[in-house]
N, C-alpha and C positions, 0 to 999 in steps of 0.2 A: 718694768719689762712685761709686755703683753704679747703672747704668741697666739696667732689666729688658729683656731681649731680647724681640722679637716671637715668637709661637708659630712652631714649625717650619713652613716652607713659605710664610710670609707676610713681606712686607717691612715693616720698622718704619715707623710713621707719620712725617710730616715732622718734628714736634717731637721725637719720641723718637729719630729718626735723628740729628738735630742734637745732641742731648744725648749720644748715643754718641760723636760726634766730640769733644765737649768732654771726655768721660770719658777718651778716649785721650790727649788733650793733657795733661790733668791728671795722668794716670799717669806721663807722662814728666817733667812739671814738678816733681812732688813729690820726685823724686830729684835734680833739678838746680837747684832754686830759688836756691841760694846764689850761683850765677853771675850772677844778675840783681839782687841786692840793691843793689849800688853804683849802677847806672844808674837803677833804678826808684824807689828810696826814698832812699838816702843822698845822691845828688847833689842833688836838689832841696832836701833838708834843709840841706846845706852852703851852697847858694845863699841859703837863707832866713837862715841865721846870718850869713853873710859880708855880704850886702847889707842884711838887715833889721836885725841887731844892730850890725854893724860900720859900714858906710856909712850905715845908717839913723840911727845915733846923731847924725849931723851934719845930718840933715834934719828940721827942726821941722815939726809939723803945719801944714798950709796948705790953701788951696783946691784946689791940685793933688792933694793926697792925701785930699780929701774930709773934711779936719779930723781925720783919723786919724793916729796915729803911723806912721812909714814901715813898721815891721815888720808892723803890722796891715794896712796898705794892700797890702803886697807879698804876703801869704800867699795870698789867693784867686787872684791872678794867677799865682803860681808853681804852684799846684795845677793850673790849666788848662794852663800851659806844660809841666809835667811829664807830664800826661796825653797831650799831643800828642807829646812826645818819646818816651814809652814806646810809644805807638801806632806811631810811625815804625819803631822798632826791631822791634816784634813783627810788622809788616806787610811787612817786606822780606826779610832773609836767612832767617828761619824758613820763610816761604812759598816762597821760591826753593828752599831745601833740600828741602822736601817734594815738590817737582816733580823737581828735578835730581839731588840727591845721595842723600838718604835714600829718595826715591821713596815717601814715606808715602801721598801722595794716590792713587797708583796702586793701592796695596793696599786703600785704603778703597773706591774705586769698583769693585773686584772683588767687593765684598759687595753686598747689596741697597740700600745707601746711594747716592743719586744725587748729581750735582754740586751741585744746588741745596741739599740738606741739608748737603753738605760745606762749602759757602760759609757757610751760616748758622751751622754749628757753629764754624767757624774765627773768624768775626766775633764770635760770642757769647763765645768763649773770650777773645778780646782785650778785650772789654768787661768781663769778670770780672776780668782782670788789671789793668785800669785802675782799677776800683772798689776792689780790695783795696789796691793800691799807694797810691791816693789816701787811703783810710781810714787807712792807717798814717802817711802824711805828716801828716794832720790831727791824729792823736793826738800826734805829736811836736811839731807847731806849737802845740797847746794847752798843752803843758808849758812852752813859752817865752812864753806869754801872747799869742800872735799871733791868737787867735780871739775874736770878739766875741759870739757867741751861737749858738743852734741853726740859724740860717740857713745856716751853713756846710754842713749836711747837704744842702741843696738845691744849694749850690755844688758839692758833690761830684757830684751828678747832672748838672749842667751841664758839669762837666769831662769826665765820661765821654762825654756827647753830643758835645762838641767833639773829643775824641780819636777817636771813631768817624767823625766827619765828615771827618777827615784819613785815618783808617785804611782805610776802605772803598775810596776811589779808589786808594790806594797798593797795597792787596791786588790790585786789578784790574791795576794796572801790573806788579806783581811777577809775576803770572801770565803776562805776556807777555815776561819777560826770559829769554833763552836763554844769555847769557854767564855770566861768573863773578860777576856782580853789581857790576861796576865803576861802573855808573851810580848806584848807591845812594849812593856818596860824594858825587857831584854833588848829589843830592837833599838830603843832610844839610847840605852847605855852602852851597848857593845857594837852598834853599827853607826848610828847617827853621830854620837859624840866623837868617836875616833875619826870619822870623816871630817868633822869640823877641825880637829887638831892636825890631821895629816894631809889634808887636801889642798894645802897651799893658801888657805884663807889669811893667815897671819904672818907667814913667812914662806919664801920659795922652798919647794921640796928638795932643792939641791942642798939645803942645810940638814936634811935627814941623813941618817946612816945609809950607806949604799944598799944594805940588805932590806931596808924598809921602803925604799922608793917604789919598787914594783907594787906594793900594797896601795900606795897613793895613786899610782897610774890606773888602778882598777876603779877608783872612786869617781862617781859622776861629778862631785864637787871640783876635783882637780881639772877635769876637762872643761867644765863651765867657767871656772876661775881664769884659766888660760885664755878662753875666748872673751870673757868680759873685760879683763885687763887689756888684752890686745885691742879690742874695740875702743875702750876708754882712752888709751894712750896712743892709739894709732901705730901700734908696734906689731900687729899680727902678721904672720906669714901664711900665704895661701894654702900650701900643702898641709902643714900641721893643723891649720884651722879646719880644713876639710876633714881631716882625720878625727878631730875632736867632735865635730858636728855628726859625722857618721857613727861614731861610737854611741853618742847620746841618742841618735835616731834609732839605732838598733835596740837600745834599752826601752825606748818608748814603744816601738813596734812589738817587741816581745812581750812587754807588760800588757799592752792592749789585747793581744791574742790570748794571753793567759787569763786576763780578767774576764773576757767574754766567755771563755771556757768554764771558769769557776762560777760565774754568775749563772750560766745556763744550767750547770749541774745542780746548783743549790736551789734555784728557783723553779725548776721544772720536775724535780724528783718527787 
C-alpha cells in the first residue's frame, strides 16, 4: 500500500492523512504478521473444529440451532466472537505501546497529520485487520462445510461492525491508560470472556436464566451474532435487524468521539 503525499507545504486531506496512518501500520505489520496468526485466525478455527465437529457431533439439529447442524449454527457466531476478540487485542496493548513505549503517535502528530486523522487511521486499520482475519476464517470454514451460502459475506460485514463497536470505546480507554496495561487483563477476563459465554456464540440466549438475559442484550456480540446468523441463514427480520445495527452504530460513534477526545488530550497537553 502506497499513499501519495500532499504537495509540499500543504497538509494532507483528512482521508489521505488517515490512509497514511494505515500505510504506516501496514508497513510494520507485513514484517510481523506471523505473530498474530494464532490469535486472529488459528484460534477461532480450532474452536470451530473442537466445538463444531467434536462437541457438535453430539448435538442434533433442533429448534435451538434453527434446524441447522451445530457446526453450521456455530460458524457465524464464532466469526463475530473472533472479530470482537481480535478487536480487543488490537485496541489495547498496540495503542498503549504507541503512546508509552514506542511513542509512534508522538511522531505522527509531529507531521501535518492531526489527532482526528490519527484516530481515524488507527480504527480503519483495525477494521481492515478484522475483515482480513474474518475472510480467512470463512475460507477455512467453507472447507469443512460450515457455510450455507453467499449470505456469509454479509455476515463478515456485520462481524467487522461488531468488532468496531467494541474496538472504538476500548481505543478511547487505552488512550487514558498510563500504567503498564495491567487493567487490560481485567478487561479480557471480566468483560471479553463473559461476552463470549453469554453473547449467544455457542447457544441461543433463550437458554440463559431470565435474569441474565438483559446482560446478554447489552453485549455487542449478541447483536452481531443475531445479524450474522440472520444473514447466513436468510432468517433475519427487518425491524430487529435495524435495531441491532443501530445499537452497534451508536457504540462505534460514541467510541470514535471518545477516542478523538482522549487522543487530543494526551497528545497535545
